[in-house]
C-alpha positions as CSV (number, residue, x, y, z in Angstrom):
1,M,32.9,73.7,33.6
2,N,36.2,74.5,31.7
3,T,37.4,76.4,34.7
4,L,37.0,73.3,36.9
5,Y,39.2,71.3,34.4
6,V,41.9,74.0,34.6
7,I,41.8,74.2,38.4
8,L,42.0,70.4,38.7
9,G,44.9,70.2,36.2
10,A,46.8,73.0,38.0
11,A,46.2,71.4,41.4
12,I,48.1,68.3,40.1
13,G,50.7,70.1,37.9
14,A,52.2,72.4,40.5
15,P,52.9,69.8,43.2
16,A,54.2,67.4,40.5
17,R,56.7,70.0,39.3
18,F,57.8,70.7,42.9
19,A,58.2,67.0,43.7
20,I,60.2,66.2,40.6
21,D,62.5,69.2,41.0
22,Q,63.1,68.5,44.7
23,Y,63.8,64.9,44.0
24,I,66.4,65.7,41.2
25,R,68.0,68.5,43.3
26,R,69.0,65.8,45.9
27,F,71.4,64.5,43.3
28,S,72.6,67.7,41.6
29,S,72.7,71.4,42.2
30,K,72.1,72.0,38.5
31,P,68.6,72.8,37.3
32,Y,67.9,69.4,35.7
33,G,64.5,69.1,37.4
34,I,63.2,72.3,35.8
35,F,64.7,71.3,32.5
36,L,62.9,68.0,32.7
37,V,59.5,69.4,33.6
38,N,59.7,72.1,30.9
39,I,60.5,69.4,28.3
40,L,57.7,67.1,29.5
41,G,55.3,70.1,29.5
42,S,56.2,71.1,26.0
43,F,55.5,67.5,24.9
44,L,52.2,67.5,26.6
45,L,51.2,70.8,25.0
46,G,52.0,69.4,21.6
47,L,50.3,66.1,22.3
48,T,47.0,67.7,23.5
49,F,46.9,70.6,21.0
50,R,44.2,69.0,18.8
51,S,42.4,67.3,21.7
52,S,38.9,68.0,22.9
53,E,38.4,71.2,24.7
54,Q,38.0,69.5,28.1
55,I,41.2,67.4,27.7
56,Y,43.1,70.5,26.5
57,D,41.8,72.6,29.4
58,L,42.7,69.9,31.9
59,I,46.1,68.8,30.6
60,A,47.5,71.7,28.5
61,I,46.2,74.8,30.3
62,G,45.8,73.4,33.8
63,F,48.4,70.7,34.3
64,A,51.1,71.8,31.9
65,G,50.6,75.5,32.7
66,A,51.2,74.8,36.4
67,F,53.8,72.1,35.8
68,T,56.1,74.1,33.6
69,T,57.8,77.3,34.8
70,W,59.3,80.1,32.8
71,S,60.2,82.1,35.9
72,T,62.3,79.4,37.5
73,F,63.9,78.7,34.1
74,M,64.9,82.4,33.8
75,L,66.1,82.5,37.4
76,D,68.3,79.4,36.9
77,I,69.9,81.1,33.9
78,F,70.4,84.4,35.7
79,L,71.9,82.8,38.8
80,A,74.3,80.7,36.6
81,H,75.3,83.9,34.8
82,E,75.8,85.8,38.2
83,L,78.1,82.9,39.4
84,R,80.0,83.3,36.1
85,R,79.0,79.8,35.0
86,Y,78.5,81.1,31.5
87,K,78.7,77.7,29.8
88,E,76.1,76.2,32.2
89,A,73.8,79.2,31.5
90,A,74.2,79.0,27.8
91,L,73.7,75.2,27.7
92,N,70.5,75.5,29.8
93,L,69.1,78.2,27.5
94,V,70.0,76.5,24.2
95,L,69.1,72.9,25.3
96,S,65.8,73.9,27.0
97,L,64.6,75.9,24.0
98,G,65.9,73.5,21.4
99,I,64.7,70.2,23.0
100,G,61.5,71.9,24.2
101,L,60.7,72.8,20.6
102,L,61.4,69.3,19.5
103,A,59.3,67.9,22.3
104,A,56.4,70.1,21.3
105,W,56.8,69.2,17.7
106,Y,56.9,65.5,18.5
107,G,53.8,65.8,20.6
108,L,52.0,67.4,17.7
109,Q,53.1,64.6,15.4
110,I,51.8,61.9,17.8
111,G,48.6,63.8,18.7
């Protein structure tokens, strides 16, 4: 049954990430959409960390696992570096990790 929760969460999380990122990219070429979903995902992981196994499987593993994306985050940083946008690459890295950690901590405090 836990596998079903993970599948259901992932089926919602991946399209949600895509929709949010595509929407935000209409207004900016910067990776703000991926930044936003990674911060929200960090918060959800913290929020559901002490939840029941079913809720954790659905939201943390399924939804947040498919919603957030390490690979796109890394690609955005790499491409900014390749384009010699060093400040943009550094800001993305530092802000994503720093605010992501704060979001996870805040989620843990609330949860």
